[in-house]
C-alpha positions as CSV (number, residue, x, y, z in Angstrom):
1,M,27.3,15.0,-32.7
2,V,23.5,15.4,-33.1
3,T,21.4,13.7,-30.5
4,I,17.5,13.3,-29.8
5,I,15.7,12.4,-26.6
6,R,12.6,10.2,-27.6
7,E,10.3,8.0,-26.0
8,A,11.4,4.3,-25.7
9,T,9.9,1.5,-27.8
10,L,9.9,-2.4,-27.4
11,N,12.7,-2.3,-30.2
12,D,14.8,-0.6,-27.5
13,V,14.9,-3.7,-25.2
14,R,18.3,-5.2,-25.8
15,D,20.0,-1.7,-25.4
16,I,17.9,-1.1,-22.1
17,A,18.7,-4.4,-20.8
18,A,22.6,-3.8,-21.7
19,L,22.3,-0.4,-20.0
20,C,20.8,-1.9,-16.7
21,S,23.8,-4.3,-16.3
22,Q,26.0,-0.9,-15.9
23,L,24.0,0.0,-13.1
24,G,24.7,-3.4,-11.6
25,Y,21.2,-5.1,-12.4
26,S,21.5,-8.3,-14.6
27,V,18.0,-8.3,-16.0
28,K,16.8,-10.8,-18.8
29,E,15.8,-9.1,-21.9
30,E,12.4,-11.1,-21.7
31,A,11.8,-9.3,-18.4
32,I,12.6,-5.9,-19.7
33,Y,10.4,-6.4,-22.7
34,L,7.5,-7.4,-20.4
35,R,8.0,-4.6,-18.0
36,L,8.4,-2.0,-20.8
37,K,5.3,-3.0,-22.4
38,K,3.2,-2.7,-19.2
39,L,4.8,0.7,-18.6
40,L,4.2,2.0,-22.2
41,T,0.4,1.5,-21.7
42,H,0.3,3.6,-18.4
43,K,0.2,7.4,-19.0
44,E,1.6,7.9,-15.3
45,H,5.0,6.2,-16.6
46,A,7.5,7.3,-19.4
47,V,10.7,6.0,-20.5
48,F,13.0,8.1,-22.6
49,I,15.9,7.1,-24.4
50,H,19.0,9.3,-25.6
51,E,20.0,8.3,-29.2
52,S,23.1,9.5,-30.7
53,S,23.2,10.5,-34.7
54,D,24.8,7.0,-35.3
55,S,21.7,5.3,-33.6
56,A,23.5,4.2,-30.5
57,I,21.2,4.2,-27.3
58,T,23.6,5.9,-24.9
59,G,21.1,6.3,-22.0
60,W,17.4,6.1,-20.6
61,V,15.5,7.3,-17.9
62,H,12.2,6.2,-16.4
63,I,9.9,8.9,-14.7
64,L,6.6,8.1,-12.9
65,G,3.9,10.2,-11.2
66,K,3.3,9.1,-7.5
67,T,-0.1,10.0,-6.1
68,L,-0.2,9.5,-2.3
69,L,-2.8,10.5,0.3
70,E,-0.5,13.0,1.7
71,L,1.3,14.2,-1.4
72,E,1.9,13.9,-4.9
73,Y,5.2,14.2,-7.1
74,A,7.0,12.8,-9.8
75,E,9.7,10.3,-9.2
76,I,12.7,9.0,-11.1
77,G,12.5,5.3,-11.2
78,G,15.9,4.9,-12.8
79,L,18.6,6.7,-14.9
80,V,21.7,5.4,-16.8
81,V,24.2,6.6,-19.0
82,D,26.5,4.3,-21.1
83,K,30.0,4.4,-19.2
84,Q,31.7,5.5,-22.5
85,A,29.4,8.3,-23.0
86,R,29.4,9.9,-19.4
87,R,30.2,13.5,-18.6
88,Q,28.9,14.6,-22.2
89,G,25.6,16.3,-21.0
90,I,23.4,13.2,-21.8
91,G,22.2,12.5,-18.1
92,E,21.3,16.2,-17.9
93,Q,19.5,16.2,-21.1
94,L,17.2,13.2,-20.1
95,M,16.6,14.8,-16.8
96,M,15.4,17.9,-18.4
97,R,13.2,16.0,-20.4
98,C,11.8,14.5,-17.3
99,Q,11.3,18.1,-16.0
100,E,9.2,18.6,-19.0
101,W,7.0,15.4,-18.7
102,A,6.4,16.4,-14.8
103,K,5.3,19.9,-15.8
104,A,3.2,18.8,-18.5
105,N,1.6,16.1,-16.2
106,D,0.9,19.0,-13.4
107,F,3.6,17.7,-11.0
108,L,5.2,20.4,-8.9
109,E,8.4,18.4,-7.9
110,I,10.7,15.6,-8.9
111,R,12.1,13.1,-6.5
112,L,14.6,10.5,-6.9
113,R,16.3,7.8,-4.7
114,S,20.0,6.9,-4.9
115,G,22.0,4.4,-3.3
116,I,24.3,5.5,-0.5
117,Q,27.2,3.8,-2.7
118,R,26.5,5.8,-5.8
119,E,28.5,8.8,-5.0
120,E,29.3,9.9,-8.5
121,A,25.5,10.0,-9.0
122,H,24.9,12.2,-5.9
123,S,27.5,14.7,-7.4
124,F,25.6,14.8,-10.7
125,Y,22.1,15.3,-9.1
126,S,23.6,18.0,-6.8
127,R,25.2,19.8,-9.9
128,I,21.8,20.1,-11.9
129,G,19.9,21.4,-8.7
130,Y,18.5,18.4,-6.9
131,Q,18.8,18.6,-3.1
132,N,19.3,15.7,-0.7
133,I,16.2,16.1,1.7
134,N,16.4,12.7,3.7
135,Q,18.4,9.9,4.8
136,Q,16.2,6.6,4.9
137,R,16.6,2.9,4.9
138,L,14.8,0.7,2.5
139,F,12.8,-2.3,3.7
140,R,11.3,-5.2,1.6
141,L,9.4,-8.4,2.2
142,K,9.9,-10.9,-0.6
143,L,6.8,-12.8,-1.8
């Protein structure tokens, strides 16, 4: 089966939303549309889609550049592969595309955050060369 990795478009909103639900995020298509529209206008963000030869969208990844005073890196904002298409190399293809993007944008490393409960994802990231460098807590303030 021939597949392609391409940049997301606003026509992908329905499929992106469906895949978000597989991550446990119930997000309305309208919200995805508005967020994706914003992301597509910022060069420090990229969203890549995995599309199979039958035009089915089987995964997406979001990468962004982070420039802080103390350091600079690229970060994976999210990655999901359809449950029916896992263990076929799609996640690795998407992550390789992120590496290309990061290098092209002069980032020297990629970081990602993954919830403690996502053990399958942790195994995947380790298998493709990522190292766990920190344990942390996530704090928020709702506004």
